[in-house]
C-alpha positions as a printed Julia matrix, in Angstrom:
497×3 Matrix{Float64}:
 -29.37  10.48  -6.03
 -28.83  13.68  -3.93
 -27.32  16.61  -5.81
 -25.5   18.16  -2.85
 -24.22  17.25   0.59
 -26.55  18.06   3.49
 -24.01  19.27   6.04
 -24.74  19.0    9.76
 -23.33  21.59  12.21
 -20.94  20.87  15.05
 -22.87  20.0   18.19
 -24.32  17.34  20.46
 -27.3   16.8   18.15
 -25.05  15.73  15.29
 -23.23  13.2   17.46
 -26.58  11.87  18.67
 -27.68  11.45  15.05
 -24.55   9.42  14.36
 -25.23   7.17  17.35
 -28.9    6.69  16.5
 -28.23   5.97  12.81
 -25.09   3.94  13.63
 -23.09   5.86  11.05
 -19.59   7.33  11.3
 -19.21  11.1   11.13
 -17.28  12.68   8.28
 -16.09  16.01   9.68
 -14.9   18.61   7.17
 -12.75  21.32   8.77
 -12.62  24.37   6.53
 -11.92  28.11   6.59
 -13.16  31.0    4.43
  -9.53  31.93   3.65
  -8.51  28.38   2.66
  -7.82  28.14  -1.08
  -7.7   24.33  -1.23
 -11.0   24.19   0.67
 -12.61  26.22  -2.11
 -11.12  23.89  -4.73
 -12.42  20.82  -2.91
 -15.91  22.29  -2.58
 -16.0   23.14  -6.3
 -14.75  19.72  -7.42
 -14.67  16.79  -4.99
 -17.86  17.69  -3.14
 -19.67  18.23  -6.45
 -18.9   14.69  -7.66
 -22.26  12.81  -7.75
 -20.68   9.53  -6.63
 -18.9   11.2   -3.71
 -22.15  12.88  -2.68
 -24.05   9.59  -2.92
 -21.55   7.65  -0.78
 -21.41  10.37   1.88
 -25.16  10.93   2.11
 -25.94   7.22   2.27
 -23.25   6.07   4.71
 -22.01   9.01   6.8
 -23.17  11.91   8.93
 -21.42  14.81   7.14
 -20.43  17.65   9.47
 -18.94  20.95   8.29
 -16.93  23.06  10.77
 -15.68  26.59  10.15
 -12.38  26.62  12.05
 -12.5   30.39  12.62
 -15.85  30.0   14.35
 -14.86  26.81  16.19
 -11.09  27.04  16.77
 -11.36  24.83  19.86
 -12.67  22.03  17.64
  -9.86  22.54  15.13
  -7.27  22.46  17.94
  -8.37  18.93  18.77
  -9.19  17.46  15.38
  -7.23  19.1   12.57
  -4.9   16.95  10.5
  -1.99  19.36  10.17
  -3.64  21.71   7.67
  -6.82  22.65   5.86
  -8.98  21.26   4.56
  -8.99  18.44   7.11
 -11.28  15.48   6.51
 -11.65  13.58   9.77
 -13.77  10.47  10.3
 -15.2   10.01  13.79
 -17.16   7.48  15.74
 -20.43   8.54  17.36
 -18.46   9.19  20.56
 -16.09  11.54  18.77
 -13.06   9.24  18.54
 -10.9    9.68  15.46
 -11.04   6.8   12.99
  -9.03   8.25  10.13
  -8.12  11.58   8.58
  -6.78  13.24   5.46
  -6.32  16.65   3.86
  -7.3   17.77   0.35
  -8.31  14.92  -1.97
  -9.62  14.93  -5.55
 -12.76  12.97  -6.35
 -11.33   9.54  -7.15
  -9.06   9.48  -4.1
 -11.93  10.67  -1.93
 -14.12   7.8   -3.12
 -11.35   5.33  -2.3
 -10.96   6.82   1.18
 -14.7    6.69   1.84
 -14.86   3.02   0.82
 -11.81   2.25   2.95
 -13.37   3.85   6.03
 -16.64   1.98   5.47
 -14.74  -1.29   5.15
 -12.85  -0.65   8.38
 -16.01   0.38  10.24
 -17.79  -2.74   9.05
 -15.03  -4.77  10.68
 -15.78  -2.87  13.93
 -12.36  -1.26  14.18
 -13.06   1.61  16.53
  -9.71   3.38  16.23
  -7.62   2.41  13.26
  -3.85   2.14  13.28
  -2.29   4.35  10.58
  -0.61   2.76   7.64
   3.14   3.17   7.22
   3.89   6.79   6.44
   0.35   7.95   7.22
   0.17  10.83   9.68
  -1.93  10.62  12.8
  -4.22  13.3   14.11
  -2.39  16.34  15.39
  -3.68  16.1   18.96
  -2.28  18.74  21.31
  -0.37  18.05  24.5
  -3.53  18.52  26.54
  -4.61  15.0   25.67
  -1.55  13.61  27.38
  -2.43  15.51  30.49
  -0.77  13.23  33.03
   2.58  13.45  31.28
   2.17  17.17  30.76
   1.5   17.84  34.44
   4.2   15.52  35.75
   7.06  17.87  34.87
   8.83  19.03  38.01
   8.89  22.73  38.78
  12.41  24.09  39.19
  13.02  26.09  42.34
  14.31  28.95  40.18
  11.46  28.76  37.65
  10.96  32.55  37.76
  14.62  33.55  37.93
  16.55  35.75  35.52
  18.24  32.58  34.3
  14.92  31.48  32.84
  14.9   34.58  30.63
  18.32  33.58  29.32
  16.93  30.1   28.66
  14.11  31.64  26.61
  16.72  33.48  24.55
  18.55  30.21  23.87
  15.34  28.58  22.6
  14.7   31.51  20.27
  18.3   31.51  19.01
  17.97  27.86  18.0
  14.84  28.64  15.97
  16.32  31.7   14.25
  16.94  31.52  10.49
  20.34  33.22  10.15
  20.16  33.37   6.37
  16.62  34.59   5.68
  15.43  35.89   9.04
  12.36  34.76  10.9
  12.0   31.62  12.97
  11.37  27.95  12.25
   8.8   26.72  14.76
   6.39  24.17  13.32
   7.79  23.24   9.93
  10.81  23.96   7.79
   8.62  23.62   4.7
   6.87  27.0    5.11
   7.67  30.39   6.59
   5.23  31.91   9.08
   5.63  35.24  10.87
   5.6   34.96  14.66
   4.65  38.3   16.26
   4.95  36.8   19.76
   8.68  36.14  19.3
   9.21  39.65  17.91
   7.37  41.07  20.95
   9.75  39.31  23.31
  12.85  40.45  21.42
  11.65  44.07  21.43
  11.05  43.96  25.17
  14.29  42.08  25.82
  16.44  44.57  23.88
  14.84  47.46  25.77
  16.03  46.01  29.07
  19.29  44.32  28.05
  22.27  45.23  25.88
  22.22  42.3   23.48
  23.37  42.96  19.9
  22.49  39.39  18.92
  18.85  39.8   19.98
  18.62  43.15  18.22
  20.08  41.63  15.04
  17.56  38.76  15.07
  14.71  41.22  15.5
  15.71  43.9   12.97
  16.78  41.31  10.39
  13.4   39.59  10.71
  11.37  42.81  10.51
  13.39  44.02   7.52
  13.23  40.82   5.46
   9.5   40.46   6.1
   8.75  44.02   4.98
  10.88  43.61   1.83
   9.83  40.02   1.12
   6.76  38.76  -0.68
   4.88  38.04   2.54
   4.26  41.79   2.75
   1.84  43.24   0.2
   3.64  46.44  -0.8
   0.82  47.42  -3.15
  -2.21  47.16  -0.85
  -0.56  46.83   2.54
  -0.88  44.08   5.1
   0.8   40.7    5.45
  -0.11  37.34   3.96
  -0.5   34.4    6.33
   2.6   32.47   5.21
   5.11  31.88   2.44
   6.07  28.55   0.95
   9.6   29.77   0.25
  12.07  29.95   3.12
  13.28  33.29   1.72
   9.79  34.83   2.17
   8.68  34.07  -1.4
   5.62  32.27  -2.81
   3.06  33.75  -0.42
  -0.37  32.24   0.07
  -3.15  34.62  -0.91
  -4.92  34.92   2.44
  -4.52  37.72   4.97
  -5.76  37.2    8.52
  -6.73  39.86  11.04
  -4.97  37.89  13.79
  -1.5   37.92  12.22
  -1.83  41.47  10.88
  -2.85  42.85  14.28
   0.19  41.17  15.83
   2.64  42.31  13.15
   1.23  45.84  13.28
   2.09  45.87  16.98
   5.65  44.71  16.17
   6.33  47.52  13.7
   4.72  50.14  15.94
   6.94  49.11  18.84
  10.02  48.99  16.59
   9.32  52.49  15.27
   8.7   53.77  18.78
  11.99  52.22  19.89
  14.32  53.18  17.04
  12.44  55.89  15.14
  13.29  54.31  11.78
  11.16  55.56   8.88
  10.95  52.08   7.34
   9.11  50.75  10.39
   6.78  53.75  10.44
   5.91  53.21   6.77
   5.02  49.52   7.26
   2.93  50.31  10.34
   1.04  53.1    8.56
   0.44  50.99   5.45
  -0.8   48.05   7.55
  -3.15  50.33   9.48
  -4.48  51.71   6.21
  -5.04  48.22   4.81
  -6.85  46.97   7.92
  -9.13  50.0    8.18
  -9.86  50.28   4.45
 -10.39  46.57   3.74
 -11.33  44.67   6.92
 -13.14  47.28   9.02
 -16.94  47.27   8.8
 -18.12  50.71   9.99
 -21.72  49.52   9.99
 -21.15  47.2   12.96
 -17.87  48.7   14.23
 -15.91  45.48  13.9
 -13.04  44.08  11.86
 -13.6   41.08   9.61
 -11.54  37.96  10.14
  -9.79  37.49   6.8
  -9.4   38.28   3.13
  -8.37  36.13   0.19
  -8.23  37.8   -3.21
 -11.11  40.28  -3.35
 -13.26  38.25  -0.96
 -13.47  39.51   2.63
 -14.97  37.44   5.42
 -16.48  40.09   7.69
 -17.24  37.62  10.49
 -16.42  39.56  13.69
 -14.38  37.45  16.14
 -13.9   38.73  19.67
 -10.34  37.51  20.23
  -8.94  38.92  16.98
 -10.85  42.19  17.38
  -9.51  42.46  20.92
  -6.0   42.16  19.5
  -6.8   44.81  16.91
  -8.15  47.21  19.54
  -4.91  46.89  21.5
  -2.86  47.58  18.36
  -5.02  50.59  17.44
  -4.56  52.04  20.92
  -0.81  51.54  20.57
  -0.96  53.33  17.2
  -2.77  56.2   18.9
  -0.02  56.48  21.52
   2.76  56.26  18.93
   1.34  58.53  16.21
  -1.06  60.68  18.24
  -3.81  60.36  15.61
  -7.2   60.48  17.32
  -8.96  58.43  14.65
  -7.19  55.3   15.89
  -8.49  55.9   19.41
 -12.01  56.53  18.1
 -12.1   53.33  16.03
 -10.65  51.27  18.89
 -13.21  52.5   21.41
 -16.06  52.05  18.91
 -15.04  48.4   18.42
 -14.83  47.88  22.19
 -18.3   49.31  22.74
 -19.76  47.31  19.85
 -18.44  43.97  21.08
 -19.38  44.65  24.67
 -22.95  45.39  23.58
 -23.2   42.42  21.2
 -21.02  39.71  22.76
 -20.87  40.22  26.51
 -23.4   38.3   28.63
 -23.48  38.46  32.4
 -22.26  35.18  33.84
 -20.99  33.96  30.46
 -18.4   36.56  29.51
 -17.52  37.31  25.9
 -18.96  35.22  23.08
 -16.53  34.27  20.33
 -18.45  36.13  17.6
 -21.82  37.66  16.85
 -24.22  37.12  13.98
 -27.84  38.02  14.63
 -26.95  37.73  18.3
 -24.0   36.36  20.3
 -22.72  32.9   19.44
 -22.87  30.03  21.91
 -19.09  29.58  21.6
 -17.18  31.11  24.51
 -13.4   30.77  24.69
 -10.66  31.73  27.12
  -8.85  33.55  24.32
 -11.84  35.88  23.82
 -11.87  36.79  27.5
  -8.11  37.42  27.66
  -7.86  39.49  24.49
 -10.69  41.7   25.7
  -9.19  42.03  29.17
  -6.02  43.28  27.47
  -7.96  45.63  25.17
 -10.04  47.06  28.03
  -6.91  47.57  30.1
  -5.22  49.41  27.23
  -8.35  51.56  26.82
  -8.16  52.45  30.5
  -4.47  53.36  30.11
  -5.28  55.66  27.19
  -8.38  57.34  28.62
  -8.26  56.77  32.4
 -11.99  56.11  32.2
 -12.8   53.82  35.12
 -15.52  52.02  33.15
 -12.91  50.18  31.07
 -11.02  49.04  34.16
 -14.22  47.81  35.81
 -15.16  45.79  32.72
 -11.68  44.24  32.59
 -11.98  43.28  36.26
 -15.43  41.81  35.61
 -13.98  39.55  32.91
 -11.11  38.58  35.23
 -13.56  37.36  37.85
 -15.39  35.44  35.14
 -12.28  33.59  33.92
 -11.24  32.66  37.47
 -14.67  31.23  38.13
 -15.24  29.43  34.82
 -11.87  28.57  33.24
  -9.35  27.99  36.04
  -8.08  24.42  36.39
  -6.93  22.86  39.68
  -3.28  23.16  38.61
  -3.53  26.97  38.61
  -3.63  27.76  34.9
  -6.69  28.18  32.67
  -8.37  25.91  30.13
  -9.52  26.95  26.68
 -13.26  26.36  27.23
 -15.63  26.86  30.2
 -15.3   24.02  32.68
 -19.03  23.45  33.15
 -19.9   23.23  29.45
 -21.25  19.93  28.09
 -19.3   19.18  24.93
 -19.1   16.18  22.61
 -16.01  14.27  21.55
 -12.59  15.43  22.66
 -14.01  18.72  23.92
 -14.69  17.05  27.26
 -10.97  17.6   28.01
  -9.85  21.23  28.38
  -6.63  22.19  26.64
  -4.22  24.76  28.06
  -3.8   27.77  25.72
  -0.28  28.64  26.83
  -0.01  31.92  24.91
  -3.17  33.43  26.42
  -2.29  32.15  29.92
   1.1   33.86  29.75
  -0.52  36.98  28.3
  -2.92  37.15  31.23
   0.0   36.93  33.67
   1.71  39.79  31.82
  -1.33  42.07  31.98
  -1.72  41.26  35.7
   1.83  42.49  36.28
   1.23  45.61  34.23
  -1.85  46.32  36.33
   0.17  45.81  39.49
   2.71  48.4   38.29
   0.14  51.01  37.26
  -2.47  50.51  39.98
  -0.05  49.71  42.79
  -2.11  46.64  43.71
   0.08  43.75  44.88
  -2.75  41.24  44.51
  -2.32  41.35  40.72
   1.38  40.57  41.09
   0.5   37.63  43.32
  -1.93  36.29  40.73
   0.7   36.67  38.01
   3.38  34.93  40.06
   1.16  31.94  40.78
   0.11  31.71  37.13
   3.67  31.89  35.8
   4.77  29.22  38.27
   1.98  26.91  37.14
   2.88  27.48  33.48
   6.54  26.67  33.97
   5.77  22.96  34.07
   4.1   23.2   30.66
   6.7   25.32  28.93
   8.72  23.3   26.46
  11.08  24.11  23.61
   8.37  25.76  21.49
   9.8   29.24  20.74
   6.36  30.92  20.69
   5.46  29.52  24.12
   8.9   30.41  25.43
   8.61  33.97  24.1
   5.26  34.61  25.79
   6.56  33.1   29.03
   9.67  35.26  28.73
   7.54  38.39  28.3
   5.82  37.55  31.57
   9.18  37.15  33.3
  10.42  40.47  31.9
   7.3   42.24  33.15
   7.77  40.58  36.52
  11.34  41.88  36.73
  10.03  45.34  35.86
   7.59  45.1   38.76
  10.3   43.78  41.1
  12.56  46.72  40.27
   9.78  49.12  41.27
   8.76  47.25  44.42
  11.54  46.27  46.78
   9.17  44.24  48.98
   8.15  41.96  46.13
  10.38  39.16  47.47
   7.63  38.43  49.99
   5.35  37.36  47.13
   7.61  34.59  45.88
């Protein structure tokens, strides 16, 4: 009897093994910051009977969701760990989250029984959740939405505000987006409110923003001892935090507090920004490779360097340099930029998602966009043309390799051969809207109308996808606000519409 599970990696070879051996795949989606994943690996996956059933009857595949977020977007079951059973073609048979040993054995036997009856896709039992497949899989419905004639009007910005108001938690601050059972911070919504209050007199928007920033920094989601923010709280009043801290959310929240301090000059925002900077540099920054690690849980830091999250961090460091004037933030930001460009950029392939003994084979739209933004911010801070040229090089790459016929961009390169549901590109709305915003900023600074034209076409294409999701609405609203800023500076912009 085997003493451990022999995990296969994500990839075409694993799916071919499943087809050849005529076995279903048991995909285990996990993350280094996931506490319940660690529990399951120490208990359930150490059970000799569980190991025996899996090794004899399944192709076990382990997927790190930080390294393969595009896989998680298509296959996760609402949380982690996710245990997802697939056919050799990548179709979902059944899925679950954390299970102790006895329940896992029952699930394995149930899947084997169903497979033996040749049920390719199983109907869920009453009360059993289905796979959390994104809207991209219902592409025809998603693209059939009619585009309003005034889709880029000022009225659309007011509509964004209404969506955000509905999600606002009047009692405890923050916003309810995905679930009322947990409290997540949403830096994208805060970004929109900061920009909106700069351009409009709106006490209600300012109250939503300052209330949210204040309750987060005084709540348990903020680590007042070591600095930085935890990923989420189980309590609606920002209590019962999970133990993990992610670079992604901390880079975004750092930007929020920097912008708030720059806007209002309040010491409390300065303190949170400084403490978060100190935490990120002292705990997640690896000076040996000039990169920030992805996460920390307890004393354990995962120093895996991801391009998209490091791109976000570079942009936040450059903002900190502009706000505080401390040169060390500029130096670290530029060192990270140079390190990733040397280790992750490949001509014709753009930015790899991460590097470990060489660049990874994973290339994502989010990596390209976050580095376009970071390179653009570096150009703004230094006026060194090299950063602008690299940003423009990545722009050409995304237009050639990620742009869909509808005008927006997919999450993975179009020409890549991928197994399972990865043969259908999803539309990462946040990064699409972010790219439109940086185009407009470039148009303002460089005086190049072609960037404004690109942004206008992209925002128009995204309007048909925008729904009532407050995060999507906020990023779309930021693009509209930047467009109005450009329009106010260029009276002839009406010819672009």
